[in-house]
N, C-alpha and C positions, 0 to 999 in steps of 0.2 A: 837684452834685458830679460830677467826671469820673473814671471809671475805665478800666482796659483794655478792659472789656467795653462800654463806652459811658457815656452820662451817666445819673445817678440824679436824677430830677426830683421826688422826693417824699421824705418823711421815713421811708419804710418800703420795705423789700425783702421781699415776702412769699415764703414757700416756699423759703427757702434750704436746700439739701440737702448734707449731709456724708456722704461715701462713704469706705468702707475699700477701699483698692486693694491687690491682691495683685500684685506685680510679676512674680513667677515664672509665674503662671497668666494674668496680664493680665485678671484678672477684678476686678469692683467690686461692692460691696454697699452699699446705702444704710443707713446707721446712725442717722441722725436727720434732722429737718427741723423748721425754726423760721422765725419771721417776725423780721427784723432791723429794729429801730426806732431811729431817731436822734432823741434828745430835744435839743431846743434848750436850751442851757445858759442863756441870759439869760432865757428863759421860764420854766424850772425855778427859777431864782434868784428871780424875781419871784413865782412861785407859793409857794415856801418863805417868802419875806419876808411874804407875806399871812397865812400860817399862824402864823408865830412869835409875833406879839403875842397871839394867842388861847392859845397854849400858856403863854406867860409869865403871862398873867392867871390861868391855873389854877395858878400857882405851881410849875410843873414845873421841875426841876433842868435844867442844861444837858445832862447825860448822858441824862436821860429824853427831853429834846426831840430830841437827836440819834438816839436809838433810834426815836423815833416818826417822824421824818422819813425815816429809812432804810425802816422798815417801810411807810410811806405810799408811798415810791417803787416799792418791789417790788409793792405792791398795785395801783397805778395804771399803772405802766409795764412791769413784768415784771422778769425777771432781768438782772442787769448784774454787773460785776466788783465784788465786795464792797470791795476796797481803794479803788477809784476812788470810789465813792458815799460810802465812810467819809470819805475825805480831802476831798471836796467839802462834805459836811454839817459836818464838824468846822470847817473853815475859815469857812464861812457862819455857823454859830452863834457861834463864838468871835469873829468880827469884827462881828457885828450889834449894833446899838445898842438 
């Protein structure tokens, strides 16, 4: 992936820092730091398709499956935009055979 700062050659950018900048005093303060991870959508889809039959054999409802997959994502991949992962999981479960 190419950015203004150069090329990103892996699926992770470690130690991304966010700063609070005070324009009047021209000072900045680091307010948080995190690792930014890019999850491959095709690999995640395949991973979820591997898990889905197991959950269906346990007679889980679609709503429970969706909740499980979202929790699984957060446990293994970390925080993400909750609307995006919900939309992804909803579409995947609703369209799965």
